[in-house]
C-alpha angles and dihedrals in degrees: 000000000000116000113240126230115271117257114259122195123195118190113191133175139147092226101033119164094224099188093065092060097044095061116118094228090068098046107020098164102041138034111234117235118235121213118186116196113196112213123215104275132172121207115280123201112215123207126193128198119247090225127023108242118232095215100049094175092060090045090050093053092048091049092052090053092047093051092048091051105039109024131071119270117284144123120283123215117194123194119208133156108254152351094277092059091046090054092045093055091048093051092046091053092050093050093050092047093054091043098049101042106127127173116212119188117197136176134201128211118182119214092358130108119209112215127209091255091054092051090051090049091052088054089064095229090275097115094264125131122227118231112232128165138138102275132072103214142091114236130191113204111200114181093322090308096153093164091053097070115152112197122210114201130206097032113159139163091285089066089061090060090050093050091091090066090061090070092063093061133058117260116281117226115204108204117196126208120297093256090060096050122091110238119234118172121188111198145154125242089289087089091062097082111338097077139014121227113201127228095020111156102160129049123192111196120190089189094230133113136180112241132186115235123195124202108208092197099055096024091228125135125204138175117242128187112224144142118299124231128265090251091056092047091051091047091052092049091051091063089075095062104054100102103012142352110302147182131240119200113198112197093214137065127268089248090061090050092053090052093053118105116254096238137012119257115265113271092236090066091059098050134059115256093238093053 
């Protein structure tokens, strides 16, 4: 009889709780070998909040706007708990974009002073006010999106007369090519390890996750939103340093992070055995 090949077991995980598998009661006759593979990782700067906000969805949306306005260009990855929160953030962004669209027309005249009489004359005596400033460009400000300027060329005084017709139609959103758009992905904890999103430079972590809890007495399962573990928080922050140095914004204080458990509870403890 031919001797079969010995059984080999490989246990692999990005957030493995190593101490549980090195106990002698699991492998009494052998000592498991540990192989650590360091992935390519750029430095990530982590920021904590001084105070943990109560409404983390509102704080998340404000942080997205601040990053888009004040920080260099780069993809943004946002971690929330479920599909409802993902939809809520998307709807909030759309409402604010439609609400805050403002067209500002400016003109520039070098070495020329425009007097009050000239401005009144430009108004045509019809009770209108001419728009005069120090820049010759048309800017569209959309929710502080300074990098999302869309220029319109060839605008003259005739366009001012036609501006009244814009009010009769819904707002027009001009969307450039994908390469010109800032990337913002709102996801659940599935983006921690299950998939890789390229060109992510900023991570916004609300610190929450939706977990399934099973009551063995009643046999009822329910989903509860709670704090994630330190391993999950570190895994989320690491998504910002895959292609370049990144930033991770944790919407909770450092004291909350210290109180988090080191690892999440095993999935088998949160589900019935017959499931």
